[in-house]
N, C-alpha and C positions, 0 to 999 in steps of 0.2 A: 570420668567414669572409671570405676575400679575394675581391673581385669583380674580374674582368679589366677592363682599361681600356676594351675595346670594349663590354662589357656596361654599364658605368657610363655611358659616353657615350651609348649607345642609350637607356637608361632616362631620362636627362636630356632627350634630344630628344623622346622619346615623351610625357613629362609636359608639356613645354613646348607641344607640338603640341596635346595634349588641353586645356590651359588656354585656348589661343588659339581653339580650335574650339567650346568648350563655351558654347553660348548657349541654356540651357534655356528652352523656351517651352511653356507648358501646352497640351496638345492637339495637339502637333506630333510626327509620327513621324520625318520626315526633312526636310532642307533642302538645296537645290541652288541655289547662287547666290541669286537673289532669290525663288525659288519655294519654297513650303511644301507638304509632303504631310501632311495633317492626319489625326488619328485618325478623324474622320468620313469622310474620303476612303477610308481603308483599310477601315473597317467596311463601307461601302457596296459596295466591290469584293469583299470576302471573305464576307460573310454568306451569300449564296446559293450559294457554292461548297462545298457540304457534302461533296463528294468529297475536299476538302483537309483535313488535320488542323488543328485550331485550336491551333497552338503557335507559340512565339516564332520558331523558325527559318523557318517559312513566311512569317511577317510580315516577318522580316528580309530574306529573299530578295526579296519583293515590294518592300520599301523600297529595297534596293540596285538593283534593276532600274529602279525609278522614278527614282532619282538618275541612273543612266547614261543613260537615255532622255531625261530632261529636259536634261541637259548637252549631249547630242548634238544634240537639236532646237534648242536655243538657239544653239549654235555654227554649225550648218549654216545657220540663218536669217541669221546675221551674216556668214558667209563660205561661200558654197555650194561653193567649191572645197576647203575644209578645208586651205588652204595653210599654216596655222599649225602643223599637226601634224607632228612629226618622226617619219616612218614608217621611217627607216632602222633603228632598233632592232628594229622589227617584222619586218624581212626579214634581219636580221643573222645569225640562226641558219642560214637557208638559204644565205646567202653563205658563211658559214664552212664549212658542210658541203660545198659545191661545191669550195672550196679544198682541203679535206682529201681529197676524192676525187681531185682532180687531182694532189695530192702523192703519194697512194698509187700512182696509175697511173704516175707518173714515176720513183719510186724503188724500187718493189717489182717484182721479176721472178722467175719460177721457171722451172726447166728443164721444158719441155713435151715433151721427147723421152723417151718411155718405150717400151722394146722390148716386143714381145709376150710374150717369156719373162718379163721382169720384171713385166709387168702380170699375167700368169697366176699367178706366184708370190704376188704381193700379194693377188690375189683368193682364192687357195686359203687363204692365211693368215688373211685378215679374214673371209671367207665372210659378207658382209653380208646375203645373202638366204637363208642356209642354214637348214634345219630339222634339228635334232638329235633323236635318240632316245637316252636315256641311263638308266642305273640307278644307284642310289647306296645307300650304307650310312651312316646318320647315328647318331652318338653325341652326345647333348647334355650340357650341364653347367649347374649352377645359375647364376642371374643374378649372385649374389655369390660365385661360386666362388673359392676360394683358388688360389694358383699350384700348390700341391701337388695339389689336386683336378683342376685342368686338366691337369697333367702326367700324372696317373694315367689320365685319359680318353684323352689322346693316345697314351699307351703301349698302351692296350687296342686302339685302332683301328689303330695301326701293326701290331700283331700280327695283326689280322683281314686287313689289306691283304697282309701277307706270305703268309698262307694262300691268298688269292685269286691272288697272283702265282705261287704254287707249283702252282696248277692246281685248287684246290678250286672247286666250283660257286659262282659269285658270287651267283646267285639264292638258293641254299640258305643262304649266309652272311647275306644280307640278311634272309631270313625269320627267322633265328635271332637275329640281333644288332641289326638296325636299329631305332632308336627313332622312326622316321617312321611314324605310324599309317596314313597314306594309302598309302604305297608298299611298306611291309614285307610285307604279305600277298601282294603282287604280285611278290615277288622283287626289290624295290627299283625296279621299273619306273616311270619318271616320265612316260612317253609322249613326245610330240614337243614341242619348244619352239624359239623363235627368240631372237635377241638382244633383250635388254630384258625377257625374261620371268622371268629368274632374278636373284638378287642378284649383283653384279658379280664377287666372287671365284669364285663357283661357275661363272658364265658363262665367265669367262676360262679357267678350268681345263678346262671341258668343250670349248670351241671349240679348245683347243690339242691335243686328242687326235685320234688316228686311230681308226677303227672297230676295236673289240676291245681297245684299250689301256685300262689302268687308271691313274688319276691318282695323284699323291702325295696326302698328307692335306691337305685344304683346310679352312680355318677360315672360318666365316661367323657372323653373329649367332645362328644356330640351333644351332651346335655344330661338330663335326668331321665331315667327309665323306670318303668314298672313292668315286670316280666311275668307272663303266665306260661308255665310249661304245659304244652298240649300232649306231648307223648315222647317216649324214649324207646329206641330200638337198639339192641346190642346183641352181638353173637352170644350163643349159649356159653355159660361159664365153663362147662366141661370141655367145650370145643377149643377154648383158648387157655385153659388152666395152666398147662406146662409153660407155654410161651409167656404168660403173664407172670408166673412165678420167677422165671429167669430174669425178666425185666425188673421185677421188684428186688431180687437179690443184687442185681447190678447197681440199682439205685442205692441200696444199703452200703455196698462196697465203695462206691464213689463218694458217698457221704463220709464214710469212715476214713477214706484216703484224704479227703479234703480237710477233715478235722486234724489228722496226723500232720499233714504238711503245714497247716496253720500253726500248730504247736511248735514245730521245728523252726519256722520262720520267726515266731514270737521270741523263742529262746535266742535266736541268732541276732535279733534286733538290728537289721541292716540299716545303714545310714549313708545317704548319697552325699558325696563330697561337693563342695562349692565348685562351680564351673564345669562339673562333669558333663552335662548335656552339650555344652559348647565343644568340648573335646571330642565327644562321640560324633558330632556332626562334622567336625573338621577332618577327623581320621577317615570318615566314610567317603570323603572326596578322593582320597588317595591312600588306600590301605597298605600300599607298599612303602609308605613313609618309614625311613630308617630312624630309629630312636636309640638313644643311649640306654645302657642298662638301667640307670637310675630312673629315666623317664618311663621306660617300659614297666618298671615295678610300681609306679605311682598308682594309688588306689582310686578307682572311680566310685566304688561303693564298698564300704567296709561293714563287717559283721563280726560277731564273736569268733575269735581265733582265725580270722581270715579276711580276705577281700577279693573283689573282682578288680584286677589290675588293667592298666592300659593294654598290656600284652595279651591278657585273657580276652579282652574285647576284640583286639585285632585278630586273634585266632578264630573267633566266631565270625566276624564280618568278612574275613578273607574267604571263608568257606561258602559265603552266600552269593547269589546271583547279583549282577549289577542293578537289577530292579530294586532289590532290597536296599542296597546302598543309597539309591536315589530316594527311596522312601524315608530313610534315616535323615537325609539332608533336609527334607521338608517337614519332618515331624515336629510337633510341639514339644516343649520341655517336659510337659506332663507325660506325653507318650514315651519319650526317651527314658524318663525316670521309671515308668512301668516296665519298660524293656530291661533296664538295669536290675530292677528288683527280681525279674524273672531269672536273670543270670545268677543273681545272688542266691535265689531259692534253689537253683540247680546245684550250685556249689555246696550249699548247706546239706542238701540231701546226699551228695556224693561223700561229704565228710562223715555223715552219719553211717553210710554204708561201709566206709573204710574202718570206722571204729567198731563196726559189727563184724569185721573180718570178711567182708564181701568183696574186697578188691580183686580184680581179675588176676589170674595166675600169669607169670612171665611167659608161659607157653601160649596162653591165649593172646597176649599182646603181640608176641612174635608171629603168631599165625595170621593175625589181621594185618600186621605190617607187611608180611611177605605177600599176602593177597593184594594189598594196595600197590606194592612195587610191581607185581606181575601185571596188574591192570594198567598201570602207567606205561609199561613197556609195550603192552598190546596196543595202547593208544598211539604210541610213537610208531609202531609198525603199521597201524591202520592208516595213518596219514603220510606214510612213506618216509619217515625220518629215522627209523631205527638202523637201517643198513643203507648207507649212502653209496651211490655209484661213483667210484673214483678211478680216474685213469692212473696208470702206473706213474708214481712219482708226483701225482697231483696233490696240491696243498688242500688242507681241510676247508679253508674259507670258500673257494669257488664251489666245492661240492655241496656245502651247506646252503649257499645262496641258490644253487640250482634246484635242490630238493624242496626248499621252502617256497620258491616261486611256483613250482609245479603244484604243491599242495594248495596254495592260495588260488591258482588258476582253476583247479578242479572244484574248489568251493564256489568260486564266483560263477562258474559255468553250470553249476548244479550237478556235476559229476559225483561229488561227495558232499557230505554234510559237515557243518562246522563242528569241530571237536574241541570244546573249551578245556583248559587244563586246570581250572578251579584254583584251589589253594596252593597247588604246586607252583603256579605262576610266581607267587611272592617269594618262594625260596629260590627259584631260578634267578629272579631279578636281584635277589640279595647277593648272589655269587658273582654276577657280572654287571657292570653299569649298563643301564638301559634308559633311554630318553625318547620321548615323542616331542617334536618341535612344533609349536603352534604356528609359526610362520610357514613351515613346510606344508601344514595342513591346508592353509589358505591358498598357497601357491598351487596345490593340486586341484582344488575346487575351481580356481580361475582357469587353469590350463585345460581341464576336462571340459568345462563349459565352452571355452573357445573352440576346442577341437570338434566337439559335437555340433556346435553351431555351424562351423565351416563345412562339415560333412553334409549337414542338412541343406545348406544353401547351394551346394555344388550342382545338383541336378537341375534346379530351376535356372541357375545362372547359365548352364550349358544350353538349355532350351531357348532362353532369351537370346543368347548369342546366335543360335541357329536361325531364329526368326529374323534377326536383324540382317544376317547374311542373305537369307532368301529374299528379303524385300529389296 
């Protein structure tokens, strides 16, 4: 089987990274810089939390949180301003979105002049708030019907329709011929319904009728229908005029926007590279994977004058929740290609905005970065990691361990909520080596299970011993 060049490169990098980080230590669950999170530490934290299931994923989540908090506490202690962090990628999506909005406002315009007559005609045609009352005659056909069988059923219902058009009583025809068990005894009466209540082909046909009119034959997944509109009720036009006009203008704007974006995408002609879906899935497993500069610059999808690179994708996936990364890993190639095309579309629109002189000012970038840095410091303060309590002459390592243990204890006991660090996690892990050991995870599950079981057995064992002594 041929492996794409990107997949092969990524596998090589992943194996190299794994070999470099693999420092198996007995009794260690995770390591962050110089700190170790031991099996004993994890067992002490988890044993009493019997509301949590004793499984590997719970231990892994705790270990990952320990790594993130340990790295953050260490870095804050060394540099309380966190000036070393590059926070521009953290705010880049917001900046790009602002550029796209400005581009949209500058290039997309719609005709806002609509005469009352045109507005009334559009309202009567769309009838967005209308309630219809209709009757129908339904003839079904088998799921695996041949074309001959379908033609036969259609011919039969066409004949029934001609009889209705000729003046025969529609209700009587429905009672005699309709195969809808719910409405046939009622003469085909379906009662009242609004848009969205019926399957679309039926709805479209019904809303196109005037009271008393009979439709052409309509096909739906249920079979062939003939519909008679009994009545239509709708709010008065004057009552909803302004609201309907606003909705109509929004429709025009969205259509113009869609047309513009399609044109930009057509000019860009994005092309997905061989093996890109496999790379996307692999990196979703571990977005902290360290890549060489060359690997990071590899294109996943290219377009005129640019590309979405592996690093661009990592910046996006690192900002997402773990659930999103799990969805990526199970997605089909077609779904991943659609996702990549969305990223390419965004890049193309940003490039259009930059060419139009709509890039954010340096002051705007600095403002958002400063706000993100302050927010991160507030998070560190919230979980008790910004100002460590240290005895005179105490080293940094035990102070960090103590603060992180307290933060995790507060989370496990429900005293505080989990505060994830999001995309910052990956920068912190890029500055100091961090590893979670699979063997350690399994050891914790085994030890917690044994400890909980022994605690549960102790009272009954004591009672049994007392009974024996008494006898």
